[in-house]
C-alpha atoms as a printed R data frame, in Angstrom:
    type eleno elety resid chain resno       x        y       z
1   ATOM     1    CA   MET     A     1 -16.244 -113.884 -45.260
2   ATOM     2    CA   MET     A     2 -18.243 -116.073 -45.877
3   ATOM     3    CA   ASP     A     3 -21.362 -115.061 -43.480
4   ATOM     4    CA   ALA     A     4 -20.415 -111.455 -45.096
5   ATOM     5    CA   VAL     A     5 -21.396 -112.625 -48.340
6   ATOM     6    CA   LEU     A     6 -24.177 -114.511 -47.440
7   ATOM     7    CA   TRP     A     7 -25.693 -111.390 -45.623
8   ATOM     8    CA   LEU     A     8 -24.998 -109.063 -48.732
9   ATOM     9    CA   GLY     A     9 -26.555 -111.317 -51.158
10  ATOM    10    CA   CYS     A    10 -29.624 -112.065 -48.929
11  ATOM    11    CA   THR     A    11 -29.815 -108.106 -48.723
12  ATOM    12    CA   ILE     A    12 -29.443 -107.820 -52.261
13  ATOM    13    CA   ALA     A    13 -32.264 -110.417 -52.775
14  ATOM    14    CA   VAL     A    14 -34.619 -109.445 -50.234
15  ATOM    15    CA   TYR     A    15 -34.584 -106.138 -51.902
16  ATOM    16    CA   TRP     A    16 -35.371 -107.019 -55.648
17  ATOM    17    CA   ALA     A    17 -37.953 -109.542 -54.635
18  ATOM    18    CA   ALA     A    18 -39.469 -106.501 -52.608
19  ATOM    19    CA   LYS     A    19 -39.215 -104.315 -55.964
20  ATOM    20    CA   ARG     A    20 -41.207 -106.899 -57.643
21  ATOM    21    CA   LEU     A    21 -43.659 -107.295 -55.309
22  ATOM    22    CA   TYR     A    22 -43.942 -103.128 -55.288
23  ATOM    23    CA   LYS     A    23 -44.421 -103.412 -59.043
24  ATOM    24    CA   LYS     A    24 -47.536 -105.638 -58.778
25  ATOM    25    CA   TYR     A    25 -48.830 -104.112 -55.489
26  ATOM    26    CA   PRO     A    26 -47.848 -100.305 -55.643
27  ATOM    27    CA   LYS     A    27 -49.305  -99.914 -51.487
28  ATOM    28    CA   ILE     A    28 -47.526  -97.305 -49.167
29  ATOM    29    CA   TYR     A    29 -46.910 -100.458 -46.901
30  ATOM    30    CA   MET     A    30 -45.399 -102.706 -49.541
31  ATOM    31    CA   SER     A    31 -42.697 -100.074 -50.444
32  ATOM    32    CA   PRO     A    32 -39.072 -101.709 -50.324
33  ATOM    33    CA   LEU     A    33 -37.624  -99.016 -48.253
34  ATOM    34    CA   LEU     A    34 -40.030 -100.130 -45.610
35  ATOM    35    CA   LEU     A    35 -40.734 -103.970 -46.346
36  ATOM    36    CA   THR     A    36 -36.814 -104.777 -46.797
37  ATOM    37    CA   PRO     A    37 -35.856 -103.433 -43.371
38  ATOM    38    CA   VAL     A    38 -38.815 -105.553 -41.261
39  ATOM    39    CA   VAL     A    39 -37.803 -108.859 -43.464
40  ATOM    40    CA   LEU     A    40 -34.202 -108.669 -43.236
41  ATOM    41    CA   ILE     A    41 -35.140 -107.845 -39.341
42  ATOM    42    CA   GLY     A    42 -36.669 -110.615 -38.646
43  ATOM    43    CA   LEU     A    43 -34.074 -113.112 -40.723
44  ATOM    44    CA   LEU     A    44 -31.427 -111.573 -38.197
45  ATOM    45    CA   ALA     A    45 -33.826 -112.576 -35.590
46  ATOM    46    CA   ILE     A    46 -34.804 -116.089 -36.779
47  ATOM    47    CA   SER     A    47 -30.876 -117.134 -37.277
48  ATOM    48    CA   GLY     A    48 -29.459 -115.156 -34.319
49  ATOM    49    CA   ALA     A    49 -26.818 -113.168 -36.231
50  ATOM    50    CA   SER     A    50 -25.722 -109.810 -34.756
51  ATOM    51    CA   PHE     A    51 -26.049 -106.750 -36.525
52  ATOM    52    CA   GLN     A    52 -22.089 -106.800 -36.589
53  ATOM    53    CA   THR     A    53 -22.022 -110.094 -38.870
54  ATOM    54    CA   TYR     A    54 -24.638 -108.527 -40.974
55  ATOM    55    CA   ASN     A    55 -22.833 -105.470 -41.315
56  ATOM    56    CA   GLU     A    56 -19.624 -106.897 -42.549
57  ATOM    57    CA   GLY     A    57 -21.465 -107.262 -45.740
58  ATOM    58    CA   GLY     A    58 -23.961 -104.542 -45.632
59  ATOM    59    CA   VAL     A    59 -21.159 -101.971 -45.140
60  ATOM    60    CA   TRP     A    60 -20.252 -102.662 -48.383
61  ATOM    61    CA   LEU     A    61 -23.804 -101.512 -49.850
62  ATOM    62    CA   SER     A    62 -23.815  -98.536 -47.000
63  ATOM    63    CA   ASN     A    63 -20.221  -97.324 -48.733
64  ATOM    64    CA   MET     A    64 -22.225  -97.160 -52.227
65  ATOM    65    CA   VAL     A    65 -24.403  -94.533 -50.645
66  ATOM    66    CA   GLU     A    66 -22.312  -91.189 -51.410
67  ATOM    67    CA   PRO     A    67 -21.420  -92.365 -54.958
68  ATOM    68    CA   ALA     A    68 -25.268  -92.776 -55.281
69  ATOM    69    CA   THR     A    69 -25.924  -89.528 -53.939
70  ATOM    70    CA   ILE     A    70 -23.095  -88.132 -56.090
71  ATOM    71    CA   ALA     A    71 -25.135  -89.563 -59.260
72  ATOM    72    CA   LEU     A    72 -28.116  -87.519 -58.412
73  ATOM    73    CA   ALA     A    73 -26.082  -84.876 -60.428
74  ATOM    74    CA   VAL     A    74 -27.155  -86.142 -63.533
75  ATOM    75    CA   THR     A    75 -30.958  -86.102 -63.264
76  ATOM    76    CA   MET     A    76 -30.513  -82.491 -61.704
77  ATOM    77    CA   TYR     A    77 -28.364  -81.468 -64.849
78  ATOM    78    CA   LYS     A    78 -31.754  -82.812 -66.980
79  ATOM    79    CA   HIS     A    79 -33.904  -80.682 -65.188
80  ATOM    80    CA   ILE     A    80 -31.041  -77.275 -64.823
81  ATOM    81    CA   ASP     A    81 -33.541  -74.991 -66.448
82  ATOM    82    CA   LEU     A    82 -36.696  -76.010 -63.975
83  ATOM    83    CA   LEU     A    83 -34.393  -75.445 -61.152
84  ATOM    84    CA   LYS     A    84 -33.063  -72.492 -62.150
85  ATOM    85    CA   LYS     A    85 -36.247  -71.050 -63.041
86  ATOM    86    CA   HIS     A    86 -38.007  -71.749 -59.507
87  ATOM    87    CA   ALA     A    87 -34.696  -71.669 -57.553
88  ATOM    88    CA   PHE     A    88 -35.672  -68.547 -55.622
89  ATOM    89    CA   VAL     A    89 -39.111  -70.548 -54.781
90  ATOM    90    CA   ILE     A    90 -36.756  -73.672 -54.102
91  ATOM    91    CA   ALA     A    91 -34.657  -71.788 -51.650
92  ATOM    92    CA   VAL     A    92 -37.064  -70.139 -49.740
93  ATOM    93    CA   SER     A    93 -39.669  -73.265 -49.175
94  ATOM    94    CA   VAL     A    94 -36.924  -75.694 -48.316
95  ATOM    95    CA   GLY     A    95 -35.179  -72.967 -46.113
96  ATOM    96    CA   CYS     A    96 -38.494  -72.371 -44.137
97  ATOM    97    CA   GLY     A    97 -39.160  -76.580 -43.943
98  ATOM    98    CA   ALA     A    98 -35.418  -77.161 -42.359
99  ATOM    99    CA   LEU     A    99 -35.927  -74.162 -40.068
100 ATOM   100    CA   THR     A   100 -39.500  -75.606 -39.031
101 ATOM   101    CA   GLY     A   101 -37.882  -79.447 -38.522
102 ATOM   102    CA   ILE     A   102 -35.432  -77.856 -36.100
103 ATOM   103    CA   VAL     A   103 -37.928  -76.051 -34.302
104 ATOM   104    CA   THR     A   104 -40.704  -78.511 -33.926
105 ATOM   105    CA   SER     A   105 -38.741  -81.225 -32.940
106 ATOM   106    CA   ALA     A   106 -36.595  -79.437 -29.957
107 ATOM   107    CA   GLY     A   107 -39.485  -77.442 -28.905
108 ATOM   108    CA   LEU     A   108 -41.219  -80.992 -28.905
109 ATOM   109    CA   ALA     A   109 -38.426  -82.278 -27.155
110 ATOM   110    CA   ARG     A   110 -38.287  -79.412 -24.488
111 ATOM   111    CA   LEU     A   111 -42.349  -79.830 -24.220
112 ATOM   112    CA   PHE     A   112 -42.109  -83.361 -23.129
113 ATOM   113    CA   GLY     A   113 -39.446  -82.746 -20.536
114 ATOM   114    CA   LEU     A   114 -36.377  -84.705 -22.764
115 ATOM   115    CA   THR     A   115 -32.990  -84.215 -21.482
116 ATOM   116    CA   SER     A   116 -30.569  -81.743 -23.302
117 ATOM   117    CA   GLU     A   117 -28.870  -84.550 -24.656
118 ATOM   118    CA   LEU     A   118 -32.024  -86.066 -26.282
119 ATOM   119    CA   ILE     A   119 -32.882  -82.507 -27.467
120 ATOM   120    CA   GLY     A   120 -29.779  -82.122 -29.569
121 ATOM   121    CA   SER     A   121 -29.857  -85.780 -30.580
122 ATOM   122    CA   LEU     A   122 -33.716  -85.048 -32.139
123 ATOM   123    CA   ALA     A   123 -33.415  -81.399 -33.513
124 ATOM   124    CA   PRO     A   124 -31.530  -82.571 -36.746
125 ATOM   125    CA   ARG     A   125 -33.449  -85.363 -37.676
126 ATOM   126    CA   SER     A   126 -34.659  -83.946 -41.036
127 ATOM   127    CA   ALA     A   127 -31.277  -83.578 -42.269
128 ATOM   128    CA   THR     A   128 -29.558  -86.857 -44.320
129 ATOM   129    CA   THR     A   129 -28.110  -89.316 -41.761
130 ATOM   130    CA   PRO     A   130 -24.420  -88.229 -41.890
131 ATOM   131    CA   ILE     A   131 -25.124  -84.500 -41.298
132 ATOM   132    CA   ALA     A   132 -27.684  -85.218 -38.152
133 ATOM   133    CA   VAL     A   133 -25.014  -87.385 -36.801
134 ATOM   134    CA   SER     A   134 -22.016  -84.689 -37.446
135 ATOM   135    CA   ILE     A   135 -24.356  -81.873 -35.958
136 ATOM   136    CA   THR     A   136 -25.307  -84.211 -32.822
137 ATOM   137    CA   GLY     A   137 -21.874  -84.595 -32.079
138 ATOM   138    CA   LEU     A   138 -21.181  -81.220 -32.094
139 ATOM   139    CA   ILE     A   139 -24.226  -79.969 -29.611
140 ATOM   140    CA   GLY     A   140 -23.690  -82.679 -27.320
141 ATOM   141    CA   GLY     A   141 -26.214  -85.172 -28.308
142 ATOM   142    CA   ILE     A   142 -26.459  -88.718 -28.795
143 ATOM   143    CA   PRO     A   143 -25.387  -89.815 -32.321
144 ATOM   144    CA   THR     A   144 -27.169  -93.074 -32.190
145 ATOM   145    CA   ILE     A   145 -30.261  -91.784 -30.863
146 ATOM   146    CA   ALA     A   146 -29.578  -89.192 -34.046
147 ATOM   147    CA   ALA     A   147 -29.101  -91.884 -36.692
148 ATOM   148    CA   VAL     A   148 -32.305  -93.944 -35.401
149 ATOM   149    CA   ALA     A   149 -34.741  -90.925 -35.238
150 ATOM   150    CA   THR     A   150 -33.244  -89.378 -38.947
151 ATOM   151    CA   LEU     A   151 -34.450  -92.948 -40.116
152 ATOM   152    CA   ILE     A   152 -37.693  -93.131 -38.338
153 ATOM   153    CA   THR     A   153 -38.488  -89.425 -40.446
154 ATOM   154    CA   GLY     A   154 -37.379  -91.264 -43.561
155 ATOM   155    CA   LEU     A   155 -39.961  -94.084 -43.049
156 ATOM   156    CA   LEU     A   156 -42.226  -91.377 -41.967
157 ATOM   157    CA   GLY     A   157 -41.978  -89.037 -44.895
158 ATOM   158    CA   LEU     A   158 -42.448  -92.306 -47.177
159 ATOM   159    CA   VAL     A   159 -46.124  -93.222 -45.556
160 ATOM   160    CA   ILE     A   160 -47.325  -89.767 -44.821
161 ATOM   161    CA   GLY     A   161 -46.231  -87.846 -47.579
162 ATOM   162    CA   PRO     A   162 -48.382  -89.168 -50.415
163 ATOM   163    CA   LEU     A   163 -50.982  -89.274 -48.379
164 ATOM   164    CA   ILE     A   164 -50.561  -85.251 -47.862
165 ATOM   165    CA   VAL     A   165 -49.849  -85.015 -51.966
166 ATOM   166    CA   LYS     A   166 -53.172  -86.695 -52.203
167 ATOM   167    CA   TRP     A   167 -55.345  -85.140 -49.779
168 ATOM   168    CA   CYS     A   168 -54.067  -81.964 -50.696
169 ATOM   169    CA   GLY     A   169 -54.191  -82.414 -54.229
170 ATOM   170    CA   ILE     A   170 -50.639  -81.218 -55.375
171 ATOM   171    CA   ARG     A   171 -49.858  -81.917 -58.796
172 ATOM   172    CA   SER     A   172 -46.975  -79.348 -59.130
173 ATOM   173    CA   SER     A   173 -43.444  -81.441 -59.214
174 ATOM   174    CA   ILE     A   174 -41.658  -78.651 -57.883
175 ATOM   175    CA   ALA     A   175 -43.610  -78.853 -54.835
176 ATOM   176    CA   GLN     A   176 -43.486  -82.749 -54.603
177 ATOM   177    CA   GLY     A   177 -40.264  -82.571 -54.619
178 ATOM   178    CA   ILE     A   178 -39.788  -80.011 -52.097
179 ATOM   179    CA   LEU     A   179 -42.178  -82.129 -50.287
180 ATOM   180    CA   PHE     A   180 -40.262  -85.161 -49.887
181 ATOM   181    CA   GLY     A   181 -36.616  -84.016 -50.514
182 ATOM   182    CA   THR     A   182 -37.237  -81.565 -47.353
183 ATOM   183    CA   SER     A   183 -39.203  -83.965 -44.857
184 ATOM   184    CA   ALA     A   184 -37.663  -87.394 -45.896
185 ATOM   185    CA   HIS     A   185 -34.104  -86.938 -47.336
186 ATOM   186    CA   SER     A   186 -32.638  -89.490 -49.261
187 ATOM   187    CA   ALA     A   187 -35.746  -92.067 -48.484
188 ATOM   188    CA   GLY     A   188 -37.621  -88.699 -50.064
189 ATOM   189    CA   ILE     A   189 -35.980  -89.019 -53.106
190 ATOM   190    CA   SER     A   190 -36.788  -92.375 -54.072
191 ATOM   191    CA   ARG     A   191 -40.449  -91.855 -53.604
192 ATOM   192    CA   ALA     A   192 -40.640  -88.424 -55.237
193 ATOM   193    CA   ALA     A   193 -39.017  -90.156 -57.990
194 ATOM   194    CA   GLU     A   194 -42.082  -92.009 -58.883
195 ATOM   195    CA   TYR     A   195 -44.186  -89.096 -59.371
196 ATOM   196    CA   GLY     A   196 -41.548  -88.581 -62.182
197 ATOM   197    CA   THR     A   197 -37.964  -87.469 -62.734
198 ATOM   198    CA   ALA     A   198 -38.313  -83.346 -62.359
199 ATOM   199    CA   ALA     A   199 -39.949  -83.977 -58.820
200 ATOM   200    CA   GLY     A   200 -36.704  -86.677 -58.270
201 ATOM   201    CA   SER     A   201 -34.628  -83.959 -59.052
202 ATOM   202    CA   ILE     A   202 -35.844  -81.196 -56.873
203 ATOM   203    CA   ALA     A   203 -36.192  -83.800 -54.155
204 ATOM   204    CA   GLY     A   204 -32.401  -84.278 -54.311
205 ATOM   205    CA   VAL     A   205 -31.588  -80.633 -54.473
206 ATOM   206    CA   ALA     A   206 -33.935  -79.952 -51.334
207 ATOM   207    CA   MET     A   207 -32.517  -82.723 -49.555
208 ATOM   208    CA   LEU     A   208 -28.867  -80.931 -49.825
209 ATOM   209    CA   LEU     A   209 -30.126  -77.529 -49.149
210 ATOM   210    CA   THR     A   210 -31.969  -78.854 -46.164
211 ATOM   211    CA   ALA     A   211 -28.787  -80.582 -44.909
212 ATOM   212    CA   PHE     A   212 -26.766  -77.021 -45.471
213 ATOM   213    CA   VAL     A   213 -29.574  -75.183 -43.732
214 ATOM   214    CA   THR     A   214 -29.392  -77.664 -41.102
215 ATOM   215    CA   LEU     A   215 -26.038  -78.133 -40.342
216 ATOM   216    CA   GLY     A   216 -25.472  -74.016 -40.354
217 ATOM   217    CA   ALA     A   217 -28.899  -73.189 -38.132
218 ATOM   218    CA   ALA     A   218 -29.281  -76.456 -35.414
219 ATOM   219    CA   PRO     A   219 -25.886  -75.589 -33.478
220 ATOM   220    CA   TRP     A   220 -27.097  -72.080 -32.233
221 ATOM   221    CA   MET     A   221 -30.735  -72.399 -32.392
222 ATOM   222    CA   ILE     A   222 -30.732  -75.650 -29.992
223 ATOM   223    CA   GLU     A   223 -29.406  -73.164 -27.454
224 ATOM   224    CA   TRP     A   224 -33.077  -71.777 -27.497
225 ATOM   225    CA   PHE     A   225 -34.494  -74.751 -25.823
226 ATOM   226    CA   ARG     A   226 -32.139  -75.827 -23.585
C-alpha cells in the first residue's frame, strides 16, 4: 500500500513539475504528456520497481480518465452553437480522417509484410485506447500492441500536429480541433485546448466520432488487407 501511495504521489509531482516547466519553456519536447512518462520510466528503471508495483497507485489515476472524458461535455456545451453550425463539416472531415487512418495503418502493415495479427492490432490505432483495444480483440489482433500503437499515435500527434498547424497556417479553431481530435485522440484534446477552448471542444467531438467510426468500420475493412 505504501508503494502505491508513493508512486501515485510521484506521478502527480512529476506531472505538476512538468506543467510548471512547460509554462516557462513552451516547447513541444517539454510537453507534460511527453516529459512525464520519460521521467517516470527513468525513475522506475533506477529504482528497480516493476510496472505492477507502480500501477497499484497509477491505476487510481487511470480510473479517473472516464469521468474526465465525460467532463468534456461542459466545454462542448459552451460551444454548442459553433458545433451545430459546423456539424456537417466536422462529421465529414472526421469520418474521412478516421477511415483514412484505418486504411493507411492496415495498408502499410500489409505492405511491410506484417502478420494478420499485427495488421489487426495497428488498424484501430487512431481511436482512443479502450476502443482500440476492444476492436483489436474482435478482429483477432494483440491488445497490448494496439495499446502501445495508440499511445505512440497520440504522442506523434502532439509533436507533429503543431508543426502542421504552423506550416499550413491553420488558424480556424474548427480545423485545429478536427486535426488534433482525429489524429491524436485524448492527447490531442489537451494540445488543441492550448489553441483555445473552442478548438478543445471540437477536438473532443472529433475524438468521439473517430472512436465510433473506427468501431463500426475497422472490423470489416480489415478483411481487405488480410
